[in-house]
Z-matrix of the N, CA and C atoms (Angstrom, degrees):
N
C 1 1.439
C 2 1.518 1 111.03
N 3 1.311 2 116.80 1 -36.05
C 4 1.456 3 118.67 2 178.36
C 5 1.513 4 110.69 3 -66.60
N 6 1.309 5 115.67 4 -30.84
C 7 1.462 6 119.62 5 179.03
C 8 1.532 7 110.39 6 -66.56
N 9 1.315 8 118.37 7 -41.48
C 10 1.457 9 122.57 8 179.05
C 11 1.520 10 110.07 9 -64.27
N 12 1.329 11 116.64 10 -35.78
C 13 1.462 12 120.62 11 177.52
C 14 1.514 13 111.55 12 -63.60
N 15 1.322 14 116.30 13 -38.93
C 16 1.469 15 119.80 14 179.15
C 17 1.531 16 111.33 15 -67.76
N 18 1.291 17 117.92 16 -36.84
C 19 1.465 18 121.35 17 -177.60
C 20 1.527 19 110.17 18 -71.83
N 21 1.312 20 117.19 19 -43.99
C 22 1.456 21 119.58 20 -177.05
C 23 1.525 22 111.28 21 -71.81
N 24 1.310 23 118.09 22 -28.90
C 25 1.457 24 120.43 23 -179.61
C 26 1.536 25 111.31 24 -64.09
N 27 1.330 26 120.66 25 -50.49
C 28 1.465 27 119.56 26 176.65
C 29 1.528 28 112.16 27 -63.39
N 30 1.323 29 116.66 28 -32.37
C 31 1.470 30 119.46 29 178.38
C 32 1.528 31 109.35 30 -65.66
N 33 1.315 32 116.75 31 -44.38
C 34 1.466 33 120.73 32 178.90
C 35 1.528 34 110.96 33 -62.95
N 36 1.323 35 115.11 34 -40.56
C 37 1.470 36 119.03 35 177.98
C 38 1.525 37 110.10 36 -63.90
N 39 1.323 38 116.66 37 -42.62
C 40 1.464 39 121.09 38 178.58
C 41 1.519 40 111.54 39 -61.33
N 42 1.317 41 116.63 40 -41.79
C 43 1.468 42 120.87 41 178.37
C 44 1.525 43 109.98 42 -64.38
N 45 1.327 44 115.84 43 -43.05
C 46 1.466 45 119.83 44 179.86
C 47 1.524 46 111.15 45 -64.23
N 48 1.334 47 116.97 46 -41.07
C 49 1.470 48 120.78 47 178.93
C 50 1.530 49 109.78 48 -64.61
N 51 1.330 50 117.30 49 -43.85
C 52 1.465 51 121.33 50 178.99
C 53 1.532 52 110.46 51 -61.15
N 54 1.332 53 116.47 52 -44.36
C 55 1.468 54 120.32 53 178.88
C 56 1.525 55 110.44 54 -63.56
N 57 1.337 56 116.72 55 -38.86
C 58 1.463 57 120.39 56 178.82
C 59 1.527 58 110.93 57 -63.49
N 60 1.338 59 116.99 58 -43.68
C 61 1.468 60 120.39 59 178.57
C 62 1.523 61 110.94 60 -63.10
N 63 1.322 62 117.00 61 -41.25
C 64 1.461 63 120.81 62 178.90
C 65 1.533 64 110.64 63 -63.61
N 66 1.328 65 116.30 64 -41.39
C 67 1.465 66 119.88 65 177.73
C 68 1.526 67 111.24 66 -64.74
N 69 1.319 68 116.49 67 -42.12
C 70 1.471 69 119.88 68 178.88
C 71 1.523 70 111.22 69 -63.97
N 72 1.333 71 116.59 70 -40.48
C 73 1.466 72 120.75 71 178.71
C 74 1.534 73 110.08 72 -64.53
N 75 1.326 74 116.72 73 -42.27
C 76 1.460 75 121.55 74 178.24
C 77 1.526 76 110.47 75 -61.24
N 78 1.320 77 116.67 76 -47.23
C 79 1.469 78 121.30 77 179.53
C 80 1.523 79 110.54 78 -63.22
N 81 1.318 80 116.76 79 -39.41
C 82 1.462 81 120.90 80 178.28
C 83 1.527 82 110.66 81 -63.21
N 84 1.315 83 116.98 82 -43.09
C 85 1.464 84 120.95 83 178.13
C 86 1.525 85 111.33 84 -63.67
N 87 1.312 86 116.33 85 -42.33
C 88 1.469 87 120.14 86 178.35
C 89 1.528 88 109.60 87 -62.69
N 90 1.324 89 117.04 88 -45.35
C 91 1.467 90 120.49 89 179.94
C 92 1.525 91 111.26 90 -60.82
N 93 1.315 92 116.97 91 -43.41
C 94 1.457 93 121.23 92 178.67
C 95 1.522 94 110.73 93 -61.68
N 96 1.307 95 117.46 94 -44.62
C 97 1.458 96 120.80 95 -179.42
C 98 1.527 97 112.07 96 -68.02
N 99 1.320 98 117.04 97 -34.89
C 100 1.468 99 119.99 98 176.14
C 101 1.529 100 109.22 99 -65.53
N 102 1.329 101 117.77 100 -42.24
C 103 1.472 102 120.66 101 176.95
C 104 1.519 103 111.29 102 -61.57
N 105 1.333 104 116.60 103 -43.82
C 106 1.470 105 120.26 104 178.77
C 107 1.528 106 111.15 105 -61.97
N 108 1.324 107 116.00 106 -42.44
C 109 1.458 108 120.37 107 178.34
C 110 1.521 109 110.69 108 -63.06
N 111 1.321 110 117.20 109 -42.86
C 112 1.459 111 121.93 110 178.97
C 113 1.528 112 110.98 111 -62.25
N 114 1.334 113 116.96 112 -44.16
C 115 1.465 114 120.40 113 178.43
C 116 1.524 115 111.05 114 -63.77
N 117 1.337 116 116.73 115 -40.07
C 118 1.465 117 120.18 116 176.91
C 119 1.519 118 110.38 117 -61.52
N 120 1.323 119 117.22 118 -45.30
C 121 1.461 120 120.68 119 -179.08
C 122 1.525 121 111.71 120 -63.63
N 123 1.329 122 117.22 121 -38.42
C 124 1.467 123 119.73 122 176.75
C 125 1.525 124 110.80 123 -63.65
N 126 1.324 125 116.42 124 -44.68
C 127 1.466 126 120.91 125 178.64
C 128 1.528 127 110.67 126 -64.38
N 129 1.322 128 116.57 127 -42.28
C 130 1.459 129 121.49 128 179.10
C 131 1.525 130 110.66 129 -61.73
N 132 1.325 131 116.55 130 -42.75
C 133 1.460 132 120.58 131 179.03
C 134 1.527 133 110.88 132 -62.08
N 135 1.324 134 116.42 133 -45.86
C 136 1.464 135 120.38 134 -179.30
C 137 1.527 136 111.02 135 -62.46
N 138 1.321 137 116.25 136 -45.40
C 139 1.469 138 120.70 137 179.67
C 140 1.522 139 110.62 138 -63.89
N 141 1.316 140 116.31 139 -44.04
C 142 1.463 141 120.61 140 -178.96
C 143 1.518 142 111.09 141 -64.20
N 144 1.323 143 116.95 142 -43.58
C 145 1.469 144 120.01 143 178.34
C 146 1.516 145 110.87 144 -60.24
N 147 1.324 146 116.62 145 -42.14
C 148 1.458 147 121.35 146 -179.95
C 149 1.527 148 110.77 147 -63.17
N 150 1.317 149 116.18 148 -47.19
C 151 1.467 150 119.95 149 -179.55
C 152 1.523 151 111.52 150 -65.28
N 153 1.322 152 117.04 151 -40.28
C 154 1.462 153 120.04 152 178.31
C 155 1.527 154 111.41 153 -65.75
N 156 1.322 155 117.48 154 -37.64
C 157 1.468 156 120.63 155 177.51
C 158 1.525 157 110.33 156 -63.94
N 159 1.332 158 116.41 157 -41.41
C 160 1.460 159 120.80 158 177.93
C 161 1.524 160 110.77 159 -63.76
N 162 1.314 161 116.73 160 -44.70
C 163 1.463 162 120.38 161 178.34
C 164 1.523 163 111.29 162 -64.25
N 165 1.305 164 117.15 163 -37.13
C 166 1.464 165 121.37 164 178.92
C 167 1.525 166 110.55 165 -63.89
N 168 1.336 167 117.62 166 -41.97
C 169 1.465 168 120.94 167 177.00
C 170 1.526 169 110.76 168 -62.07
N 171 1.320 170 117.47 169 -43.79
C 172 1.466 171 121.02 170 178.81
C 173 1.521 172 110.84 171 -63.86
N 174 1.327 173 117.20 172 -41.12
C 175 1.455 174 121.39 173 178.54
C 176 1.528 175 110.76 174 -64.27
N 177 1.328 176 117.56 175 -42.93
C 178 1.471 177 121.00 176 176.76
C 179 1.521 178 110.84 177 -59.21
N 180 1.325 179 116.61 178 -43.03
C 181 1.469 180 121.06 179 178.98
C 182 1.527 181 110.68 180 -62.70
N 183 1.320 182 116.90 181 -45.40
C 184 1.462 183 120.34 182 178.65
C 185 1.530 184 111.88 183 -63.54
N 186 1.324 185 117.00 184 -37.90
C 187 1.465 186 120.31 185 178.01
C 188 1.526 187 110.95 186 -64.16
N 189 1.338 188 116.73 187 -40.96
C 190 1.468 189 119.78 188 177.90
C 191 1.526 190 110.64 189 -64.09
N 192 1.339 191 117.67 190 -42.10
C 193 1.465 192 121.43 191 178.10
C 194 1.525 193 110.61 192 -63.78
N 195 1.324 194 117.18 193 -40.94
C 196 1.459 195 121.59 194 178.93
C 197 1.528 196 110.34 195 -63.68
N 198 1.315 197 117.14 196 -42.19
C 199 1.468 198 120.15 197 177.94
C 200 1.523 199 110.38 198 -61.54
N 201 1.329 200 117.08 199 -40.52
C 202 1.466 201 120.49 200 177.37
C 203 1.510 202 111.76 201 -63.17
N 204 1.324 203 116.88 202 -42.98
C 205 1.466 204 120.78 203 177.61
C 206 1.524 205 111.48 204 -64.88
N 207 1.322 206 116.94 205 -38.47
C 208 1.466 207 120.34 206 177.73
C 209 1.526 208 110.70 207 -62.29
N 210 1.322 209 116.89 208 -40.02
C 211 1.466 210 120.84 209 177.73
C 212 1.524 211 109.84 210 -63.95
N 213 1.337 212 117.07 211 -43.24
C 214 1.461 213 120.51 212 179.28
C 215 1.524 214 111.13 213 -63.55
N 216 1.320 215 117.84 214 -43.44
C 217 1.462 216 121.17 215 178.83
C 218 1.516 217 110.35 216 -65.08
N 219 1.310 218 116.44 217 -41.96
C 220 1.459 219 120.51 218 179.91
C 221 1.525 220 110.77 219 -63.02
N 222 1.333 221 117.53 220 -44.18
C 223 1.470 222 119.72 221 179.58
C 224 1.523 223 111.02 222 -69.22
N 225 1.327 224 118.32 223 -31.47
C 226 1.471 225 121.11 224 178.57
C 227 1.522 226 110.83 225 -70.67
N 228 1.319 227 117.24 226 -35.70
C 229 1.469 228 119.14 227 179.91
C 230 1.516 229 111.36 228 -75.82
N 231 1.322 230 118.08 229 -28.78
C 232 1.455 231 120.35 230 177.41
C 233 1.510 232 111.64 231 -83.27
N 234 1.322 233 117.73 232 -19.51
C 235 1.472 234 122.20 233 -178.68
C 236 1.537 235 108.35 234 -133.59
N 237 1.345 236 118.42 235 78.06
C 238 1.456 237 120.91 236 -176.81
C 239 1.531 238 113.92 237 -67.51
N 240 1.304 239 118.79 238 -11.60
C 241 1.470 240 120.31 239 179.22
C 242 1.515 241 111.93 240 -65.50
N 243 1.309 242 117.83 241 -16.15
C 244 1.450 243 121.95 242 177.88
C 245 1.535 244 109.23 243 -61.11
N 246 1.344 245 117.27 244 -35.24
C 247 1.453 246 121.00 245 -179.22
C 248 1.516 247 113.64 246 -82.24
N 249 1.324 248 118.06 247 -16.59
C 250 1.462 249 122.50 248 -175.98
C 251 1.524 250 113.00 249 -88.42
N 252 1.286 251 119.23 250 -4.33
C 253 1.460 252 119.19 251 -175.26
C 254 1.487 253 113.89 252 -72.74
């Protein structure tokens, strides 16, 4: 009986070590994927901010042009002689 105890003890230790390695590998994979996701999100944020800033500049330019056109239309409607020349 003592002999069976010795055999099962190393087997149990081996199983525990194998399970520990599998858990460590799983945790390592999760950590790597979390880092990759974080790096992607940082890159996505930077790209998005850049694109939004560019769009904002274009929108500001269009708004200024629209305001200029509104002034021209307003002055033309108040002074129709501009079209009669």
